[in-house]
C-alpha positions as CSV (number, residue, x, y, z in Angstrom):
1,I,96.4,32.0,-111.2
2,W,98.6,35.1,-110.6
3,K,101.2,33.3,-112.7
4,K,98.9,33.4,-115.7
5,R,98.5,37.1,-115.3
6,R,102.3,37.6,-115.4
7,Q,102.6,35.3,-118.4
8,R,100.1,37.6,-120.2
9,Q,102.4,40.5,-119.6
10,W,105.5,38.9,-121.0
11,K,103.5,37.6,-123.9
12,S,102.4,41.2,-124.7
13,R,106.1,42.2,-124.4
14,L,107.1,39.4,-126.8
15,I,104.5,40.5,-129.3
16,R,105.7,44.1,-129.1
17,W,109.3,42.9,-129.6
18,V,108.3,40.7,-132.6
19,L,106.4,43.6,-134.1
20,H,109.4,45.9,-133.6
21,C,111.6,43.3,-135.3
22,T,109.2,42.8,-138.2
23,A,108.8,46.5,-138.6
24,E,112.5,47.0,-138.8
25,D,112.8,44.2,-141.3
């Protein structure tokens, strides 16, 4: 269960990274 919580964090980071990449593009 705790693993799911951690996955949510890295998912949020990925979304932020993607948003940053799209914003730069």
